[in-house]
C-alpha positions as CSV (number, residue, x, y, z in Angstrom):
1,M,-27.8,-36.3,17.4
2,Q,-27.2,-33.6,14.6
3,A,-23.7,-32.0,13.6
4,A,-23.7,-28.5,13.5
5,P,-24.2,-26.7,10.4
6,V,-20.5,-25.8,8.6
7,R,-20.1,-22.4,7.7
8,A,-18.3,-22.1,4.0
9,T,-17.0,-18.3,4.8
10,A,-13.4,-18.3,3.8
11,I,-10.5,-16.5,5.8
12,P,-9.3,-13.8,3.9
13,S,-5.7,-13.6,3.5
14,F,-2.6,-11.6,4.9
15,T,-3.1,-9.0,1.6
16,T,-6.8,-8.8,1.7
17,A,-6.3,-8.1,5.7
18,L,-3.8,-5.6,5.4
19,R,-5.7,-3.8,2.7
20,A,-8.6,-3.5,4.5
21,V,-6.5,-2.2,7.8
22,E,-5.0,0.6,5.3
23,S,-8.2,1.7,4.1
24,L,-9.2,2.7,7.5
25,L,-6.2,4.3,8.4
26,M,-5.3,6.2,5.5
27,S,-7.6,8.4,3.0
28,S,-7.6,7.4,-0.8
29,G,-5.1,10.0,-2.0
30,Q,-2.5,8.4,0.2
31,R,-3.1,4.6,-0.7
32,T,-2.9,6.1,-4.2
33,A,0.7,7.5,-3.4
34,R,2.0,5.0,-1.3
35,R,1.3,2.4,-4.3
36,N,2.6,4.6,-6.6
37,A,5.5,4.9,-5.0
38,W,6.0,1.4,-4.2
39,T,5.3,1.0,-8.4
40,S,8.3,3.3,-8.8
41,V,10.6,1.6,-6.5
42,L,9.9,-2.1,-8.3
43,E,10.3,-0.4,-11.8
44,D,13.5,1.2,-10.7
45,R,15.0,-2.0,-9.6
46,R,13.9,-3.7,-12.7
47,R,15.4,-0.7,-14.5
48,A,19.0,-1.3,-12.5
49,K,18.8,-5.3,-13.5
50,D,18.3,-4.7,-16.9
51,R,21.4,-2.0,-17.1
52,I,23.6,-4.3,-14.8
53,E,23.0,-7.5,-17.3
54,T,23.3,-4.9,-20.7
55,E,26.8,-3.8,-19.1
56,R,27.7,-7.6,-18.5
57,V,27.0,-8.7,-21.7
58,L,28.6,-5.5,-23.6
59,G,31.5,-6.5,-21.2
60,Q,31.7,-9.9,-22.6
61,T,31.2,-8.8,-26.4
62,V,34.4,-6.6,-25.5
63,S,36.1,-9.2,-24.3
64,G,35.7,-11.7,-26.9
65,R,37.2,-9.3,-29.7
66,S,40.1,-8.9,-27.9
């Protein structure tokens, strides 16, 4: 008796599957706009984090001089 042949097809990741569904549901322009918007959100969060860190360092510097 021979064993059944093994198929080496990779199961797509969740991200890959999500992008496939996205490509079916949205036009190219909508996908680009959504990705640009998300990139802007991430950049805004990074800037806010940097601003908070800068305020903290400046506050420590001023406190240290008094």
